[in-house]
C-alpha positions as CSV (number, residue, x, y, z in Angstrom):
1,X,-184.9,48.7,-99.6
2,X,-186.7,50.6,-102.4
3,X,-188.7,53.6,-101.2
4,X,-191.3,55.8,-102.8
5,X,-190.6,58.0,-105.8
6,X,-187.6,56.1,-106.9
7,X,-185.6,56.6,-103.7
8,X,-183.5,54.0,-101.8
9,X,-183.7,53.8,-98.1
10,X,-180.5,52.7,-96.3
11,X,-180.0,51.3,-92.8
12,X,-180.2,54.1,-90.2
13,X,-183.0,55.9,-91.9
14,X,-180.8,57.7,-94.5
15,X,-182.5,58.3,-97.8
16,X,-180.6,58.8,-101.1
17,X,-182.2,59.7,-104.5
18,X,-181.9,57.0,-107.1
19,X,-181.0,58.6,-110.3
20,X,-183.0,58.1,-113.5
21,X,-182.7,54.7,-115.2
22,X,-182.0,56.6,-118.5
23,X,-178.5,57.3,-117.3
24,X,-175.7,54.7,-117.8
25,X,-175.2,52.7,-114.7
26,X,-171.7,54.0,-113.9
27,X,-173.0,57.6,-113.8
28,X,-175.2,56.7,-110.8
29,X,-172.2,56.5,-108.6
30,X,-171.5,59.4,-106.2
31,X,-168.1,61.1,-106.0
32,X,-167.4,59.2,-102.8
33,X,-168.2,55.9,-104.5
34,X,-165.9,56.8,-107.3
35,X,-163.1,57.6,-104.8
36,X,-163.8,54.4,-102.9
37,X,-163.4,52.4,-106.1
38,X,-160.2,54.2,-107.0
39,X,-158.7,53.8,-103.5
40,X,-159.4,50.1,-103.3
41,X,-158.2,49.6,-106.9
42,X,-155.0,51.6,-106.2
43,X,-154.3,49.5,-103.2
44,X,-153.9,46.5,-105.4
45,X,-157.4,45.0,-105.5
46,X,-158.6,43.6,-108.9
47,X,-161.6,45.0,-110.7
48,X,-163.4,41.7,-110.2
49,X,-162.9,41.9,-106.4
50,X,-164.0,45.6,-106.3
51,X,-167.2,44.7,-108.2
52,X,-168.0,41.9,-105.8
53,X,-167.4,44.1,-102.7
54,X,-169.6,46.9,-103.9
55,X,-172.4,45.0,-105.7
56,X,-174.4,44.5,-102.5
57,X,-174.2,48.2,-101.6
58,X,-175.4,49.4,-105.0
59,X,-177.8,46.5,-105.6
60,X,-175.9,44.9,-108.3
61,X,-175.4,48.1,-110.3
62,X,-171.6,47.9,-110.1
63,X,-170.2,45.8,-112.9
64,X,-166.6,45.1,-113.8
65,X,-167.1,47.6,-116.7
66,X,-168.3,50.2,-114.2
67,X,-165.2,49.8,-112.1
68,X,-162.9,50.2,-115.1
69,X,-164.8,53.3,-116.4
70,X,-164.7,54.9,-113.0
71,X,-161.0,54.1,-112.6
72,X,-160.2,55.7,-116.0
73,X,-162.2,58.8,-115.0
74,X,-160.3,59.2,-111.7
75,X,-157.1,58.8,-113.6
76,X,-158.1,61.6,-116.0
77,X,-158.9,63.8,-113.0
78,X,-155.6,63.0,-111.3
79,X,-153.6,63.9,-114.5
80,X,-155.5,67.2,-114.7
81,X,-154.9,68.0,-111.1
82,X,-151.1,67.4,-111.5
83,X,-151.0,69.8,-114.5
84,X,-153.3,72.5,-113.1
85,X,-152.1,76.1,-112.9
86,X,-151.1,77.5,-109.5
87,X,-151.1,81.1,-110.5
88,X,-154.3,81.9,-108.6
89,X,-153.2,80.3,-105.4
90,X,-152.5,83.0,-102.8
91,X,-149.9,80.9,-100.9
92,X,-148.1,82.6,-98.1
93,X,-146.4,79.6,-96.5
94,X,-145.1,76.4,-98.0
95,X,-144.5,73.1,-96.1
96,X,-142.2,70.6,-97.8
97,X,-141.4,67.0,-96.7
98,X,-140.9,63.5,-97.9
99,X,-142.3,60.2,-96.8
100,X,-141.1,56.6,-97.4
101,X,-143.6,54.1,-98.6
102,X,-143.0,50.4,-99.4
103,X,-144.0,49.4,-102.9
104,X,-143.1,46.9,-105.6
105,X,-140.5,47.5,-108.3
106,X,-139.6,44.6,-110.6
107,X,-141.6,42.3,-108.3
108,X,-139.5,43.3,-105.3
109,X,-140.6,45.2,-102.2
110,X,-138.7,48.5,-102.2
111,X,-138.9,51.7,-100.2
112,X,-139.6,54.8,-102.4
113,X,-139.6,58.5,-101.3
114,X,-142.8,60.5,-102.1
115,X,-142.3,64.2,-101.9
116,X,-145.2,66.5,-100.9
117,X,-145.9,70.2,-100.8
118,X,-148.7,71.7,-98.7
119,X,-149.5,75.4,-99.2
120,X,-151.1,77.7,-96.7
121,X,-153.4,80.3,-98.2
122,X,-153.6,83.8,-96.8
123,X,-156.9,82.9,-95.1
124,X,-155.0,80.1,-93.3
125,X,-156.5,77.1,-95.2
126,X,-154.0,74.3,-96.0
127,X,-154.1,72.9,-99.5
128,X,-152.2,70.1,-101.1
129,X,-150.2,71.6,-104.0
130,X,-148.3,68.6,-105.3
131,X,-147.3,65.0,-104.4
132,X,-144.9,63.0,-106.5
133,X,-142.8,59.9,-106.4
134,X,-139.3,61.2,-107.1
135,X,-137.3,58.1,-106.2
136,X,-135.5,59.9,-103.4
137,X,-134.8,63.2,-101.6
138,X,-131.7,64.3,-103.3
139,X,-131.0,67.9,-104.4
140,X,-131.9,66.9,-108.0
141,X,-135.2,65.3,-106.9
142,X,-136.2,68.3,-104.9
143,X,-135.1,70.7,-107.7
144,X,-137.3,68.8,-110.2
145,X,-140.2,68.8,-107.8
146,X,-139.9,72.6,-107.1
147,X,-139.3,73.3,-110.7
148,X,-142.7,71.8,-111.5
149,X,-144.4,74.1,-109.0
150,X,-142.5,77.1,-110.5
151,X,-143.5,76.0,-114.1
152,X,-147.1,76.0,-113.0
153,X,-146.7,79.6,-111.8
154,X,-146.6,79.2,-108.0
155,X,-145.4,82.5,-106.6
156,X,-142.5,82.5,-104.2
157,X,-143.9,82.0,-100.6
158,X,-143.2,84.3,-97.8
159,X,-142.1,81.5,-95.4
160,X,-141.1,77.8,-96.0
161,X,-141.0,74.9,-93.5
162,X,-138.7,72.0,-94.4
163,X,-137.6,68.7,-92.9
164,X,-133.9,69.7,-92.9
165,X,-132.7,67.7,-95.9
166,X,-129.7,69.7,-97.3
167,X,-130.7,68.9,-100.8
168,X,-134.0,70.6,-100.3
169,X,-132.6,73.8,-98.8
170,X,-130.1,74.1,-101.6
171,X,-132.9,73.6,-104.2
172,X,-135.0,76.2,-102.5
173,X,-132.4,78.9,-102.4
174,X,-131.4,78.2,-106.0
175,X,-135.0,78.8,-107.1
176,X,-136.1,81.6,-104.8
177,X,-132.9,83.1,-103.5
178,X,-130.9,83.3,-100.3
179,X,-133.3,85.7,-98.6
180,X,-136.1,83.2,-98.6
181,X,-137.2,82.6,-94.9
182,X,-136.7,78.9,-94.3
183,X,-137.7,77.1,-91.1
184,X,-136.1,73.8,-90.2
185,X,-138.6,71.4,-88.6
186,X,-137.9,71.3,-84.9
187,X,-139.3,67.8,-84.5
188,X,-136.8,66.4,-87.1
189,X,-133.9,68.2,-85.4
190,X,-134.9,66.8,-82.0
191,X,-134.6,63.3,-83.5
192,X,-131.2,64.3,-84.9
193,X,-130.0,65.4,-81.5
194,X,-131.0,62.1,-79.9
195,X,-129.2,60.2,-82.6
196,X,-126.0,61.8,-81.6
197,X,-126.2,60.9,-77.9
198,X,-126.2,57.8,-75.8
199,X,-129.6,56.6,-74.6
200,X,-129.1,57.6,-71.0
201,X,-128.9,61.3,-72.0
202,X,-132.1,61.3,-74.1
203,X,-134.5,62.5,-71.4
204,X,-132.2,65.3,-70.3
205,X,-131.6,66.5,-73.9
206,X,-135.3,66.4,-74.6
207,X,-136.1,68.5,-71.6
208,X,-133.5,71.1,-72.5
209,X,-134.5,71.2,-76.1
210,X,-138.2,71.6,-75.4
211,X,-137.4,74.4,-72.8
212,X,-135.6,76.2,-75.6
213,X,-138.0,75.6,-78.5
214,X,-141.2,76.3,-76.5
215,X,-140.0,79.4,-74.7
216,X,-142.6,82.2,-74.6
217,X,-140.6,84.9,-76.4
218,X,-137.9,85.3,-79.0
219,X,-135.6,86.8,-76.4
220,X,-136.1,83.8,-74.1
221,X,-135.6,81.3,-77.0
222,X,-132.2,83.0,-77.9
223,X,-131.1,83.0,-74.2
224,X,-131.9,79.2,-73.8
225,X,-130.2,78.5,-77.1
226,X,-126.9,79.9,-75.8
227,X,-127.4,78.0,-72.6
228,X,-128.1,74.7,-74.5
229,X,-124.9,75.1,-76.5
230,X,-122.7,75.9,-73.5
231,X,-124.0,73.0,-71.5
232,X,-123.9,70.3,-74.3
233,X,-120.5,71.3,-75.7
234,X,-119.1,70.1,-72.4
235,X,-121.4,67.2,-71.8
236,X,-121.8,65.8,-75.3
237,X,-120.1,67.7,-78.1
238,X,-121.9,65.9,-80.9
239,X,-125.3,67.1,-79.6
240,X,-124.1,70.8,-79.5
241,X,-122.6,70.4,-83.0
242,X,-125.8,69.0,-84.4
243,X,-127.8,72.0,-83.0
244,X,-125.2,74.5,-84.3
245,X,-125.4,72.9,-87.7
246,X,-129.0,74.0,-88.2
247,X,-128.0,77.6,-87.5
248,X,-130.7,80.3,-87.5
249,X,-133.0,78.3,-89.7
250,X,-134.1,76.3,-86.7
251,X,-135.4,79.5,-85.1
252,X,-136.8,81.4,-88.1
253,X,-140.3,80.9,-86.5
254,X,-139.4,83.5,-83.9
255,X,-139.6,86.2,-86.6
256,X,-143.3,85.5,-86.9
257,X,-146.1,86.6,-84.5
258,X,-146.1,84.2,-81.5
259,X,-149.6,83.1,-82.4
260,X,-148.2,81.4,-85.5
261,X,-145.3,79.6,-83.8
262,X,-147.1,76.3,-83.2
263,X,-147.9,75.8,-86.9
264,X,-144.6,77.3,-88.2
265,X,-142.1,75.2,-86.2
266,X,-142.7,71.9,-87.8
267,X,-143.7,70.0,-91.0
268,X,-146.4,68.2,-88.9
269,X,-149.1,69.1,-91.4
270,X,-147.5,66.6,-93.9
271,X,-146.7,64.1,-91.1
272,X,-150.4,64.0,-90.1
273,X,-151.3,63.5,-93.8
274,X,-148.9,60.6,-94.0
275,X,-150.3,59.1,-90.8
276,X,-153.9,59.3,-92.2
277,X,-152.6,57.7,-95.4
278,X,-150.8,54.8,-93.6
279,X,-153.9,54.2,-91.5
280,X,-156.0,53.7,-94.6
281,X,-153.5,51.3,-96.3
282,X,-152.4,49.4,-93.2
283,X,-153.7,46.1,-94.6
284,X,-151.5,46.7,-97.7
285,X,-148.0,46.3,-96.3
286,X,-146.6,46.7,-99.9
287,X,-148.4,48.8,-102.5
288,X,-148.5,47.3,-106.0
289,X,-146.6,50.1,-107.9
290,X,-144.7,53.3,-107.1
291,X,-147.0,55.5,-109.2
292,X,-150.1,54.5,-107.2
293,X,-148.8,56.0,-103.9
294,X,-149.3,59.7,-104.7
295,X,-152.4,59.1,-106.6
296,X,-154.0,57.1,-103.8
297,X,-153.3,59.9,-101.3
298,X,-154.7,62.5,-103.7
299,X,-157.9,60.4,-104.1
300,X,-158.4,60.3,-100.4
301,X,-158.1,64.1,-100.1
302,X,-160.2,64.7,-103.2
303,X,-163.0,62.6,-101.9
304,X,-163.0,64.3,-98.5
305,X,-161.9,61.2,-96.6
306,X,-158.9,63.2,-95.4
307,X,-159.5,66.8,-94.6
308,X,-157.1,69.6,-93.8
309,X,-158.0,72.5,-91.5
310,X,-156.7,76.0,-91.2
311,X,-153.3,76.6,-89.5
312,X,-153.1,77.9,-86.0
313,X,-152.6,81.6,-85.8
314,X,-154.0,82.2,-89.3
315,X,-155.5,85.5,-88.2
316,X,-152.0,87.1,-88.2
317,X,-150.7,85.7,-91.5
318,X,-150.8,89.2,-93.0
319,X,-148.3,90.5,-90.5
320,X,-144.7,90.9,-91.9
321,X,-141.8,88.9,-90.6
322,X,-139.4,90.5,-88.2
323,X,-135.9,91.2,-89.7
324,X,-133.4,88.4,-89.6
325,X,-130.9,88.4,-86.7
326,X,-127.3,87.2,-87.1
327,X,-126.4,84.0,-85.3
328,X,-124.8,85.0,-82.0
329,X,-125.2,81.7,-80.2
330,X,-122.8,79.5,-82.1
């Protein structure tokens, strides 16, 4: 209902200022309303349906033209975000992973890979640096993705967490050198181990793996790593070979202060982002176009509908890494 002094009173007692009538109608919309329009539009809803859905909330102020104008404004903001300089971002850790989303290409439902990069600032705050539809997770796709970050002046991070795709690791070392500390995601490797074993061994493998990965000290991790390899080389060689394939990069986290281990072991920051994204588009089993996928996720973050917190152990991010230790377990 309309309140005094040009205010609007909403259900629950909340009061919002109604902006001057001298402004064009589309400028009365808040940032959240703009993001709502963009997210609904990107999910495949027509401008006419968006107008109809929001007209009651904004007392008829949302016309088809308003939706189109807002959409164009969000598109301009998205393009600017994708091209922004990263020179001033004090990134100490980089988290890289891909996710598969179903979309339409030539009127057919197709899986596409969206690549994402989350940076961790020196104060521990996570920030989305880039998200792009690259059509796959090949070495060439990752090289192009990382090349864009480099072209926008992102400095080499002190520590990188990856999903384990060989193309990604190759692209990273090509860009920033062999000495770059790279951590393989321990969750991804756990899945790999189970894929190499019969189902009746899964519980035992999981218990041994968790005992190793979540040991309290670097020395204990190394000890249990050797024990894991000895046992599973006899019991299921494929499992031991899969662990050995990862080498020291599965245990790079032990070079960090133990307070950081929880956040540094996995690419879970991007996994959680993907889960939030899927939860919001669950009614859209197939998105209308590949290019809408990264833009929709960015819109959800930009509007505050998805928030990212500081990483665990951020208080010790300034501490240097311990020197690398040669693989003695293999």
